[in-house]
N, CA, C and O atoms as a CHARMM CRD file, in Angstrom:
* protein
*
  184
    1    1 MET  N    178.34100 -26.08100 -16.79900 PROA 1      0.00000
    2    1 MET  CA   178.08600 -27.33600 -16.12200 PROA 1      0.00000
    3    1 MET  C    179.06000 -27.46800 -14.96500 PROA 1      0.00000
    4    1 MET  O    180.24500 -27.16000 -15.09300 PROA 1      0.00000
    5    2 LYS  N    178.55400 -27.92200 -13.85400 PROA 2      0.00000
    6    2 LYS  CA   179.35400 -28.16200 -12.65900 PROA 2      0.00000
    7    2 LYS  C    179.32600 -29.65200 -12.33800 PROA 2      0.00000
    8    2 LYS  O    178.41700 -30.37300 -12.74700 PROA 2      0.00000
    9    3 THR  N    180.32200 -30.08900 -11.61200 PROA 3      0.00000
   10    3 THR  CA   180.36400 -31.45300 -11.10500 PROA 3      0.00000
   11    3 THR  C    180.09600 -31.39600  -9.61500 PROA 3      0.00000
   12    3 THR  O    180.76300 -30.66000  -8.88900 PROA 3      0.00000
   13    4 VAL  N    179.12200 -32.17000  -9.15300 PROA 4      0.00000
   14    4 VAL  CA   178.68100 -32.12400  -7.76400 PROA 4      0.00000
   15    4 VAL  C    178.76000 -33.52200  -7.16800 PROA 4      0.00000
   16    4 VAL  O    178.42200 -34.50400  -7.82800 PROA 4      0.00000
   17    5 LEU  N    179.20600 -33.60900  -5.92200 PROA 5      0.00000
   18    5 LEU  CA   179.21800 -34.87000  -5.18500 PROA 5      0.00000
   19    5 LEU  C    178.19300 -34.76400  -4.07200 PROA 5      0.00000
   20    5 LEU  O    178.25800 -33.85700  -3.24300 PROA 5      0.00000
   21    6 ILE  N    177.24300 -35.69500  -4.05500 PROA 6      0.00000
   22    6 ILE  CA   176.23000 -35.73300  -3.00000 PROA 6      0.00000
   23    6 ILE  C    176.45700 -36.98000  -2.17200 PROA 6      0.00000
   24    6 ILE  O    176.49100 -38.09300  -2.69700 PROA 6      0.00000
   25    7 ILE  N    176.61100 -36.78500  -0.87500 PROA 7      0.00000
   26    7 ILE  CA   176.82000 -37.90800   0.04100 PROA 7      0.00000
   27    7 ILE  C    175.54500 -38.08500   0.84700 PROA 7      0.00000
   28    7 ILE  O    175.18800 -37.23200   1.66100 PROA 7      0.00000
   29    8 GLY  N    174.86800 -39.18700   0.61700 PROA 8      0.00000
   30    8 GLY  CA   173.61900 -39.48800   1.30900 PROA 8      0.00000
   31    8 GLY  C    172.41300 -39.11800   0.47500 PROA 8      0.00000
   32    8 GLY  O    172.28900 -37.98200   0.01800 PROA 8      0.00000
   33    9 MET  N    171.53200 -40.07000   0.27700 PROA 9      0.00000
   34    9 MET  CA   170.34500 -39.85200  -0.53600 PROA 9      0.00000
   35    9 MET  C    169.08200 -39.87100   0.31400 PROA 9      0.00000
   36    9 MET  O    168.12300 -40.58200   0.01600 PROA 9      0.00000
   37   10 GLY  N    169.10200 -39.08500   1.36100 PROA 10     0.00000
   38   10 GLY  CA   167.87800 -38.89900   2.14600 PROA 10     0.00000
   39   10 GLY  C    166.95000 -37.97300   1.37600 PROA 10     0.00000
   40   10 GLY  O    167.10800 -37.80000   0.16800 PROA 10     0.00000
   41   11 LYS  N    165.99100 -37.38100   2.05800 PROA 11     0.00000
   42   11 LYS  CA   165.03600 -36.49100   1.38700 PROA 11     0.00000
   43   11 LYS  C    165.74600 -35.30300   0.74500 PROA 11     0.00000
   44   11 LYS  O    165.48500 -34.97800  -0.41400 PROA 11     0.00000
   45   12 PHE  N    166.63400 -34.65900   1.48100 PROA 12     0.00000
   46   12 PHE  CA   167.33600 -33.48900   0.96000 PROA 12     0.00000
   47   12 PHE  C    168.28700 -33.86800  -0.17100 PROA 12     0.00000
   48   12 PHE  O    168.29900 -33.21100  -1.21200 PROA 12     0.00000
   49   13 GLY  N    169.07300 -34.90800   0.01800 PROA 13     0.00000
   50   13 GLY  CA   170.03300 -35.33900  -0.99300 PROA 13     0.00000
   51   13 GLY  C    169.35400 -35.74300  -2.29400 PROA 13     0.00000
   52   13 GLY  O    169.84000 -35.42700  -3.38000 PROA 13     0.00000
   53   14 HSD  N    168.24800 -36.43300  -2.18200 PROA 14     0.00000
   54   14 HSD  CA   167.51200 -36.88100  -3.36500 PROA 14     0.00000
   55   14 HSD  C    166.96300 -35.68300  -4.13400 PROA 14     0.00000
   56   14 HSD  O    167.09700 -35.61100  -5.35500 PROA 14     0.00000
   57   15 ARG  N    166.35600 -34.76200  -3.43200 PROA 15     0.00000
   58   15 ARG  CA   165.79200 -33.56200  -4.07600 PROA 15     0.00000
   59   15 ARG  C    166.89400 -32.72100  -4.71700 PROA 15     0.00000
   60   15 ARG  O    166.73500 -32.21800  -5.82900 PROA 15     0.00000
   61   16 LEU  N    168.01000 -32.57500  -4.00700 PROA 16     0.00000
   62   16 LEU  CA   169.14900 -31.82800  -4.53600 PROA 16     0.00000
   63   16 LEU  C    169.67400 -32.48200  -5.80900 PROA 16     0.00000
   64   16 LEU  O    169.98100 -31.79300  -6.78100 PROA 16     0.00000
   65   17 CYS  N    169.77800 -33.78600  -5.80600 PROA 17     0.00000
   66   17 CYS  CA   170.26600 -34.52500  -6.96500 PROA 17     0.00000
   67   17 CYS  C    169.35800 -34.32000  -8.17100 PROA 17     0.00000
   68   17 CYS  O    169.84100 -34.05000  -9.27000 PROA 17     0.00000
   69   18 VAL  N    168.06800 -34.44500  -7.97900 PROA 18     0.00000
   70   18 VAL  CA   167.11400 -34.26200  -9.07800 PROA 18     0.00000
   71   18 VAL  C    167.24600 -32.85900  -9.66200 PROA 18     0.00000
   72   18 VAL  O    167.29100 -32.69500 -10.88100 PROA 18     0.00000
   73   19 ASN  N    167.30900 -31.85400  -8.80600 PROA 19     0.00000
   74   19 ASN  CA   167.41500 -30.47600  -9.28700 PROA 19     0.00000
   75   19 ASN  C    168.72900 -30.22000 -10.01300 PROA 19     0.00000
   76   19 ASN  O    168.74200 -29.54400 -11.04200 PROA 19     0.00000
   77   20 MET  N    169.81900 -30.74300  -9.50000 PROA 20     0.00000
   78   20 MET  CA   171.12300 -30.53900 -10.14300 PROA 20     0.00000
   79   20 MET  C    171.16700 -31.22500 -11.51100 PROA 20     0.00000
   80   20 MET  O    171.72700 -30.67200 -12.45800 PROA 20     0.00000
   81   21 LEU  N    170.58400 -32.42200 -11.62500 PROA 21     0.00000
   82   21 LEU  CA   170.53200 -33.10900 -12.91800 PROA 21     0.00000
   83   21 LEU  C    169.68400 -32.34200 -13.92400 PROA 21     0.00000
   84   21 LEU  O    170.05300 -32.23700 -15.09400 PROA 21     0.00000
   85   22 LYS  N    168.56300 -31.81000 -13.48400 PROA 22     0.00000
   86   22 LYS  CA   167.69200 -31.04600 -14.37500 PROA 22     0.00000
   87   22 LYS  C    168.36800 -29.78200 -14.88000 PROA 22     0.00000
   88   22 LYS  O    168.06000 -29.30500 -15.97200 PROA 22     0.00000
   89   23 LEU  N    169.28900 -29.23600 -14.09100 PROA 23     0.00000
   90   23 LEU  CA   170.02400 -28.04000 -14.50000 PROA 23     0.00000
   91   23 LEU  C    171.21300 -28.37100 -15.40000 PROA 23     0.00000
   92   23 LEU  O    171.93000 -27.47200 -15.83900 PROA 23     0.00000
   93   24 GLY  N    171.42100 -29.65100 -15.67300 PROA 24     0.00000
   94   24 GLY  CA   172.47200 -30.06100 -16.59800 PROA 24     0.00000
   95   24 GLY  C    173.82500 -30.29500 -15.95600 PROA 24     0.00000
   96   24 GLY  O    174.83700 -30.33500 -16.65600 PROA 24     0.00000
   97   25 ASN  N    173.86800 -30.45000 -14.64700 PROA 25     0.00000
   98   25 ASN  CA   175.12200 -30.69100 -13.94900 PROA 25     0.00000
   99   25 ASN  C    175.45000 -32.17800 -13.90500 PROA 25     0.00000
  100   25 ASN  O    174.56700 -33.02800 -14.02000 PROA 25     0.00000
  101   26 GLU  N    176.72200 -32.47200 -13.73800 PROA 26     0.00000
  102   26 GLU  CA   177.16500 -33.84700 -13.54400 PROA 26     0.00000
  103   26 GLU  C    177.10600 -34.13100 -12.05200 PROA 26     0.00000
  104   26 GLU  O    177.66900 -33.38100 -11.25400 PROA 26     0.00000
  105   27 VAL  N    176.42800 -35.21000 -11.66800 PROA 27     0.00000
  106   27 VAL  CA   176.22600 -35.52400 -10.25400 PROA 27     0.00000
  107   27 VAL  C    176.80400 -36.89100  -9.93800 PROA 27     0.00000
  108   27 VAL  O    176.52100 -37.87400 -10.62200 PROA 27     0.00000
  109   28 MET  N    177.61800 -36.94000  -8.89100 PROA 28     0.00000
  110   28 MET  CA   178.12900 -38.20800  -8.35600 PROA 28     0.00000
  111   28 MET  C    177.47000 -38.40700  -7.00000 PROA 28     0.00000
  112   28 MET  O    177.32600 -37.46200  -6.22400 PROA 28     0.00000
  113   29 ILE  N    177.06900 -39.64700  -6.71900 PROA 29     0.00000
  114   29 ILE  CA   176.32100 -39.93300  -5.49900 PROA 29     0.00000
  115   29 ILE  C    177.02100 -41.03000  -4.70900 PROA 29     0.00000
  116   29 ILE  O    177.49600 -42.01800  -5.26900 PROA 29     0.00000
  117   30 ILE  N    177.07500 -40.83300  -3.39000 PROA 30     0.00000
  118   30 ILE  CA   177.58000 -41.86200  -2.48900 PROA 30     0.00000
  119   30 ILE  C    176.47600 -42.18300  -1.49400 PROA 30     0.00000
  120   30 ILE  O    176.00900 -41.31200  -0.76000 PROA 30     0.00000
  121   31 ASP  N    176.06400 -43.45100  -1.48300 PROA 31     0.00000
  122   31 ASP  CA   175.06800 -43.90600  -0.52300 PROA 31     0.00000
  123   31 ASP  C    175.19400 -45.41600  -0.41300 PROA 31     0.00000
  124   31 ASP  O    175.46900 -46.09000  -1.40500 PROA 31     0.00000
  125   32 ASP  N    174.99800 -45.94300   0.76600 PROA 32     0.00000
  126   32 ASP  CA   175.12500 -47.38800   0.93500 PROA 32     0.00000
  127   32 ASP  C    173.82500 -48.12600   0.60200 PROA 32     0.00000
  128   32 ASP  O    173.79000 -49.35600   0.64800 PROA 32     0.00000
  129   33 ASN  N    172.77100 -47.40200   0.27300 PROA 33     0.00000
  130   33 ASN  CA   171.49400 -47.99800  -0.10600 PROA 33     0.00000
  131   33 ASN  C    171.30100 -47.83300  -1.61000 PROA 33     0.00000
  132   33 ASN  O    170.88200 -46.77100  -2.07200 PROA 33     0.00000
  133   34 GLU  N    171.60400 -48.87100  -2.36800 PROA 34     0.00000
  134   34 GLU  CA   171.51600 -48.80700  -3.82300 PROA 34     0.00000
  135   34 GLU  C    170.08600 -48.54100  -4.30700 PROA 34     0.00000
  136   34 GLU  O    169.89600 -47.92600  -5.35600 PROA 34     0.00000
  137   35 ALA  N    169.10100 -48.99000  -3.56700 PROA 35     0.00000
  138   35 ALA  CA   167.70200 -48.79600  -3.95800 PROA 35     0.00000
  139   35 ALA  C    167.33200 -47.31200  -3.99700 PROA 35     0.00000
  140   35 ALA  O    166.42600 -46.93100  -4.73700 PROA 35     0.00000
  141   36 ALA  N    168.00000 -46.48200  -3.23200 PROA 36     0.00000
  142   36 ALA  CA   167.71700 -45.04100  -3.21600 PROA 36     0.00000
  143   36 ALA  C    168.10100 -44.37900  -4.53400 PROA 36     0.00000
  144   36 ALA  O    167.65800 -43.26600  -4.81400 PROA 36     0.00000
  145   37 LEU  N    168.91700 -45.04600  -5.34600 PROA 37     0.00000
  146   37 LEU  CA   169.39100 -44.46900  -6.60300 PROA 37     0.00000
  147   37 LEU  C    168.60100 -44.96300  -7.81000 PROA 37     0.00000
  148   37 LEU  O    168.71300 -44.38900  -8.89300 PROA 37     0.00000
  149   38 GLU  N    167.81900 -45.99900  -7.64500 PROA 38     0.00000
  150   38 GLU  CA   167.12300 -46.64400  -8.76000 PROA 38     0.00000
  151   38 GLU  C    166.27100 -45.67000  -9.57300 PROA 38     0.00000
  152   38 GLU  O    166.28800 -45.73600 -10.80300 PROA 38     0.00000
  153   39 ASP  N    165.53800 -44.78300  -8.93900 PROA 39     0.00000
  154   39 ASP  CA   164.62300 -43.90200  -9.66200 PROA 39     0.00000
  155   39 ASP  C    165.33500 -42.72500 -10.33100 PROA 39     0.00000
  156   39 ASP  O    164.69800 -41.95400 -11.04800 PROA 39     0.00000
  157   40 LEU  N    166.63000 -42.57500 -10.11300 PROA 40     0.00000
  158   40 LEU  CA   167.37600 -41.46400 -10.70600 PROA 40     0.00000
  159   40 LEU  C    167.97300 -41.80400 -12.05700 PROA 40     0.00000
  160   40 LEU  O    168.39500 -40.89800 -12.77600 PROA 40     0.00000
  161   41 VAL  N    168.02600 -43.05500 -12.42600 PROA 41     0.00000
  162   41 VAL  CA   168.65500 -43.46900 -13.66900 PROA 41     0.00000
  163   41 VAL  C    168.02100 -42.80700 -14.89000 PROA 41     0.00000
  164   41 VAL  O    168.76900 -42.32100 -15.73800 PROA 41     0.00000
  165   42 PRO  N    166.70900 -42.75300 -15.04100 PROA 42     0.00000
  166   42 PRO  CA   166.12900 -42.10200 -16.21900 PROA 42     0.00000
  167   42 PRO  C    166.37300 -40.58900 -16.25800 PROA 42     0.00000
  168   42 PRO  O    166.38200 -40.00600 -17.34200 PROA 42     0.00000
  169   43 ILE  N    166.56800 -39.95300 -15.13000 PROA 43     0.00000
  170   43 ILE  CA   166.73700 -38.49800 -15.07100 PROA 43     0.00000
  171   43 ILE  C    168.02700 -38.06100 -15.73100 PROA 43     0.00000
  172   43 ILE  O    168.08000 -36.95500 -16.26800 PROA 43     0.00000
  173   44 GLU  N    169.06800 -38.87500 -15.71700 PROA 44     0.00000
  174   44 GLU  CA   170.35900 -38.47900 -16.24800 PROA 44     0.00000
  175   44 GLU  C    170.32600 -38.20700 -17.75700 PROA 44     0.00000
  176   44 GLU  O    171.29900 -37.68900 -18.30500 PROA 44     0.00000
  177   45 ARG  N    169.25300 -38.53900 -18.41700 PROA 45     0.00000
  178   45 ARG  CA   169.15300 -38.35400 -19.86100 PROA 45     0.00000
  179   45 ARG  C    168.63700 -36.97400 -20.25900 PROA 45     0.00000
  180   45 ARG  O    168.43700 -36.73900 -21.45000 PROA 45     0.00000
  181   46 TYR  N    168.41600 -36.07100 -19.34400 PROA 46     0.00000
  182   46 TYR  CA   167.90900 -34.73100 -19.68000 PROA 46     0.00000
  183   46 TYR  C    168.82400 -34.00700 -20.60100 PROA 46     0.00000
  184   46 TYR  O    168.54500 -32.87000 -20.98100 PROA 46     0.00000
C-alpha cells in the first residue's frame, strides 16, 4: 500500500484517485471544491 497526495480533482485527478483507491492505496486529496469529492466517499470502502 502506498500513500498518495492528489492536488486538484479535475478529470485526470478524479480518475487517478478512483484507480488508486481501487488498488488499495491511501489517497489524500486537496481541492477547493468540496462537491468534487462527494462521489468518492463510498469508494474508500474497497
